[in-house]
LUMVO-207760 format. One line per field, with one value per residue (C-alpha): chain; z, x negated, y negated. Coordinates in steps of 0.2 Angstrom, whole numbers. Layout:
cadena: c(A, ...)
zz: c(Z, ...)
xx: c(X, ...)
yy: c(Y, ...)
end
This chain:
cadena: c(A, A, A, A, A, A, A, A, A, A, A, A, A, A, A, A, A, A, A, A, A, A, A, A, A, A, A, A, A, A, A, A, A, A, A, A, A, A, A, A, A, A, A, A, A, A, A, A, A, A, A, A, A, A, A, A, A, A, A, A, A, A, A, A, A, A, A, A, A, A, A, A, A, A, A, A, A, A, A, A, A, A, A, A, A, A, A, A, A, A, A, A, A, A, A, A, A, A, A, A, A, A, A, A, A, A, A, A, A, A, A, A, A, A, A, A, A, A, A, A, A, A, A, A, A, A, A, A, A, A, A, A, A, A, A, A, A, A, A, A, A, A, A, A, A, A, A, A, A, A, A, A, A, A, A, A, A, A, A, A, A, A, A, A, A, A, A, A, A, A)
zz: c(-54, -36, -35, -16, -9, 8, 15, 23, 42, 49, 61, 52, 51, 36, 25, 29, 25, 8, 3, 8, -2, -17, -15, -13, -29, -38, -32, -37, -55, -55, -48, -63, -75, -67, -76, -93, -109, -119, -132, -118, -110, -126, -129, -131, -120, -132, -150, -154, -138, -138, -119, -113, -97, -105, -111, -93, -86, -99, -96, -77, -81, -90, -76, -62, -73, -76, -58, -48, -60, -71, -59, -41, -44, -59, -69, -88, -92, -109, -110, -113, -124, -130, -140, -146, -163, -154, -138, -135, -139, -123, -130, -148, -148, -161, -163, -152, -137, -123, -106, -99, -105, -100, -83, -81, -86, -74, -60, -64, -63, -47, -40, -46, -38, -21, -21, -27, -14, 0, -2, 1, 15, 11, 11, 0, -17, -32, -40, -58, -64, -71, -90, -93, -78, -73, -55, -42, -32, -15, -13, -3, -19, -30, -19, -18, -37, -40, -28, -38, -55, -50, -42, -58, -70, -58, -61, -80, -77, -67, -82, -95, -85, -83, -102, -105, -94, -82, -67, -55, -37, -27)
xx: c(-70, -71, -82, -83, -76, -70, -69, -53, -52, -53, -39, -26, -7, -2, 5, -11, -22, -13, -14, -32, -37, -28, -36, -53, -51, -45, -61, -72, -66, -69, -87, -90, -86, -95, -109, -106, -102, -86, -96, -103, -86, -79, -92, -84, -90, -94, -88, -74, -66, -61, -63, -72, -72, -61, -49, -48, -44, -31, -24, -23, -14, -1, -1, 2, 16, 24, 24, 27, 38, 48, 49, 48, 58, 68, 62, 63, 44, 38, 20, 7, -5, 2, 18, 26, 17, 0, 0, -18, -17, -26, -42, -40, -47, -45, -56, -45, -46, -57, -62, -55, -37, -38, -44, -31, -17, -23, -24, -6, 0, -9, -1, 17, 13, 9, 25, 36, 29, 31, 50, 50, 46, 35, 50, 61, 65, 62, 76, 70, 66, 51, 53, 49, 57, 71, 66, 65, 49, 46, 34, 22, 22, 18, 4, -3, -2, -10, -25, -27, -26, -39, -51, -51, -54, -67, -76, -75, -81, -96, -102, -98, -107, -122, -122, -121, -135, -141, -132, -126, -118, -102)
yy: c(-1083, -1076, -1060, -1059, -1042, -1039, -1021, -1016, -1014, -997, -1000, -1010, -1005, -995, -1010, -1020, -1005, -1002, -1021, -1023, -1007, -1014, -1031, -1022, -1013, -1029, -1038, -1023, -1025, -1043, -1040, -1028, -1042, -1056, -1065, -1057, -1066, -1064, -1053, -1042, -1040, -1034, -1021, -1004, -990, -977, -973, -970, -976, -995, -995, -1011, -1022, -1036, -1022, -1015, -1032, -1034, -1017, -1020, -1036, -1026, -1013, -1025, -1033, -1017, -1010, -1026, -1036, -1024, -1009, -1016, -1033, -1027, -1042, -1043, -1045, -1038, -1032, -1045, -1035, -1019, -1014, -998, -1002, -1005, -994, -998, -1017, -1022, -1014, -1022, -1040, -1054, -1069, -1079, -1067, -1073, -1068, -1084, -1080, -1062, -1066, -1080, -1067, -1054, -1067, -1073, -1055, -1052, -1067, -1061, -1044, -1051, -1062, -1048, -1036, -1048, -1046, -1027, -1016, -1000, -989, -1000, -993, -1004, -1014, -1008, -990, -982, -983, -965, -956, -968, -966, -980, -978, -986, -1000, -988, -977, -992, -998, -981, -978, -995, -991, -975, -984, -997, -984, -974, -989, -996, -979, -983, -1001, -995, -985, -999, -1012, -1001, -998, -1017, -1023, -1009, -1016, -1003, -1004, -1001)
end
């Protein structure tokens, strides 16, 4: 697992800036999970919340999948971890759920996101539609939303990691 993180350039063009900030936040979440056991990664933040580091990674795998496969590319890509019957399924683990599987799924979805985004300009509208609003966002909107999504959850990850072993940092 790569845990190196590169800061975005101060003078990049808009697309490079957005993609570099998105990558920065992806790497930040990976760093927050580095060096922990499966059991530590599954520790819930605070009762009654099921929020955990492994759950956040599984959640982000589904978020990447939703925005870049289903919405942007218009692909048929059912959720990996949640369902209508279990809307928080990414935070509910069974005995067979491992960090290795969660991390591999997340990385696979990041790879698909990069490939799909490469075929669109920032102003291009998605081929698919948002499942609740029916709107077609631009790639710029999706990238910006994903940066916000990661930034929010990286704040959660900071607190969870500190609770597990006291580690703090950027």
